[in-house]
N, C-alpha and C positions, 0 to 999 in steps of 0.2 A: 504494500500500500504506500501511497505517496507520503513522504516524511515532511511534515511542516517545519519550516525553518524559523519563522517569526510567529510567536504565539500571540493570540488575541485574548481579550476578556469580554464578557457580555455585560451590558448595562441596559436597564429598562427606564425609559424616559416618559413621563406623562405628557402625551400630546393629544389634544382634542378628544378627551374621554377614552383614549387608548393607552395601554402601556407598550410603548414602542421599543422593540428589541433592537439594540445597536451593538454592532461588533466594533471593537476598538483595538487598534494596534498602536503601540508606542505611548509616549507620555507627552502631555502639553508642555510647551515652554514658550518664553517670549520670543525666541528666535526661530520658531517653527510656524509657518503658515499652515493651518489645518487643511488636510487633504480629505475632502468628503467624496465618497464613491457610492453611487446609487445604482442598483441592479435593474435588470429588465424583467419582462413578463415571464412568469413561471420560473423565476430564479430566486436566489437568496443572497444575502450579503456575503456569506462565507465563500461564495463563488469567486471572489476576488483574491483568495488566498494565494494562488499561484503567482499573480502579478505582484502582490505585496512581498512575497518571498524573493522576487527577482529585483526589487528596488535596491539601488546601490546606496542611497542615502537613508538617514534616519528620519522618518516622518511620523507625524501624529495623524493617524488615519481613522476616520469615522465613517462607518458603513451601516446604514439602517436596513432592516427588513421592512419593505413597504407594508402598509396595512393589508392584512389578509395573506401574507407570505411569511414563511419561516416561523419565527416565534412571536410575531406580532399578530394579535387577533384582528378580526375583520370588523368588529363592532356589530356583528349580526346583520349586516346589510346584504342586499341581494343583487347589487350591481355597484360598479366602481366608476369614478369620474376623474378626469385629468385635473380639474381644479382642486380636488381633495389631495392629490399627490403634491401639488404645488404648495398648498397651505401647510401640509405636513412638513415639507422641507423648510418652509419659512419658520415654523415653530422649532424645528430641529436646530436650525442655525441660531435662533434666539437662545437656545440652551447651551450650545457648544461654542459659539463664536459671536456673541452679541455686539462686540465693539470693533471687530476687524473682518475684512473680506477674506474669503476662503478660496482655495483652489478646488474646483468642482468638476467631477467626472461622472458621466452617466452613460450607461449602455442600453441600447435598444429603447424600450419604453422609458427607461431612466434617462436616456439621451434626449428624448423628446421633452421630458419634464424639465430638464435643466435648461434646454434652449428656450422654452416658454417662460420659465421662472426668471431666467436671466434678463428677459425683456421687461419683466415687471419690477424686479429688484436688481438692476445692474450694479448698484453701489455695493452689493453684498458679495460680489464675485471678483476675484483678482485675475484668475485665468479659468477658462471653461474648456473642457475636453468632451466632445460628443463622439461616442463610439457607436456609429451606425444608428443613431436616432433620426431616421430618415423622414419621419412624418408619414402621411397617408395620401392617397389620391385626392385630387380636388373634387369637390361636390358642387351640385347646383340645387337651388331651392325645390325644384320639382321632385327631387329624390326624398323629400321629407316624409310624405305619407307612407311609403314603403319602409323607410327606416324605422319609423315609430311602430309600425305593425310588426316588423321583424324583432324589434326590442321586446315588445309585449309577448310575442310568441316564445322567445327564448327565456323570458322570465317564467313562463308557464312550464317550459321544459325543466328549468332549474328546480322549481318547486315540486315537480313530479319525480325528481331524482334522475332525470335523463342526462344531466350534464356532470354527474359525479365523476370524481377522479378514479382512474383504474387502480385497483389494489394489486400488490405483488406478494407472492408467497414468501419471498426471501429478499434480503438486501442485494443479493447478487442479481436478482431479476431487475431491480432498479438500475444497477450498474449497466446491465446489458441494454436496457432502454436508452440510457444516456449515450452509450457507444453507438447504438443504431441511429439515433438522431444526429450524432456528430461522429462520423467515421474517423476523424483525426484524433479523437480522445483515446488516450492509452488506458490499459486496464488499471494501472496503479492510480491514475487520477480519477478514473470512473469509480473505483471502489471507495476512494476517499470522499468524492463528491456525493455519492449516493447516500452516505450517512448524514450529510448536511442537508440534502435536498428532500429527504423523506423521513418519516417517523413511523414507529410501529404502534399498532393499536392493541387493545386488550385481547383480540382474537389472534394476534401474532402476524397480522397482515401489515405490509408496508405501503404507505400512501404518500404521494407528493405533498409537501407542505405549501400548498397553494389552494385557496378557496375556489370551488367550482364557479362561483359567481364571476370570477375573472373572465370566464368564457362568454359571458353575456355581452353582446355588442352594445356600444354606446348609443343612447337614444338620439344624441345630437350629431348632426353632420359635421364633418371636418371642414373647418373654415380656413381655406388656404390664405385668403386675404388678411384675415386676423393674425394668422401665424406670421406672415411677412411683416406686418406692422410691429409685432413683437421682435422679430429678428432685427429690424432696423434700430432697435433700442439696445442691442447688445454692444455696449461700449467697451467691454473688456476684450483682450485678444482671445480668439476662439480657434481651437484646433478640431477639425472634422476628420476623424479617422475611419477609413474604410478597409474592409478585407478584400483580398484579391478575388474571392468568389463573389459574383454579383447576385446577392440575395434578392434584390428587387425584381429582377427578371423571373426568378423562381416563384416569388410570392404573388406578383401582380400580373404576370403574363401580358405585359405591355400597357396596363392601365396606369402604371406609375413607374417611370424609368429612372435610371441613374442620371441621365442627362437632365431630366426635369428637376431632380433633387439638386443637382449642381446649379441649375438656373435659379432655384429658390434661394440657395445660400449666398448668392451674389448680393442679397439684401443685407447680409451681415457686414458691418463696416470694416472689421479687421479679422478676416478668416484665412486660415491656412488649411489646405487639404493634404493629407498624407495617406498612403496605402501600405498595408502590411501584407507581404507575400505569403503564399502557402497558408492561408487562413480563411475560415468561413465566418459566419456571423458571430459565433462564440469565440472571438479572437482572443479573449482573456484566458481561454482554455488552450487554444491552438498554439499561440505564440506569446506566452506570458513574458518571456525575457525581452523580446523585441518591443512589445507594448510598454513594458515598464521603462525601457530606455526612451521611447518616444514621449511618454508622459513626463519623465524627469527632465528631459531636454527642454520641453515646452514650459514647464513651470519654474525652471531654474532662474 
């Protein structure tokens, strides 16, 4: 199994009626800018362990489990909203760094959150790193009726138990699932990740630590114009990191392309794009040493 080099500890922070689980590496000090790392959809904070182990410098790192993931409860809600993630992040920064800007890293869903949050609170971020937080295809108002209908239909499926997470008989089954989803993930890392990613119930079954309600589509259409308005307010230097595998083509089949994403981020006043070779969307698992170097160079 993968051998952890830099050990973390867990903290629970009261945020908006939830006890937010936060993974913390290192110790705070006056000469360290806090490095805040937020994870993506169906992931957990511990997923950054491989990158943390590869960092050359001594950092104070704060990584929350988003609401409804890992060890953070969902609050018994049956759907999740981007504004909630943004507000949770704002409360988190109030707790850990109320008086100084942070270096902020977000992957996938987390990358989208930090890009939007940065447009609302640019003064709170020193450097921003977006790991494939691409956004979504543009929408038009005429799509609203079908979207609301789909949202309500999926809520009904959720409450009928039709969106429940698959259970595995053993932790090795979880590891195999991780490796199937990401063929670049080695057995040692998969075995370690599985124990962070899943938990065992009273019947001995292993289930992913992510609430099924995360599968429910957002009721609101993705507003590309609103997103661009927020991007324009990103006054800090921004690093957009991409993997060599083009996930957008795989996900959207031409409905939203890498070229369209590049056109959008031209709205960011100070943005640099870099690509990590031999990596897919889970680049923090595929090339943690390379990614760690990219992040440290940018925030230095």
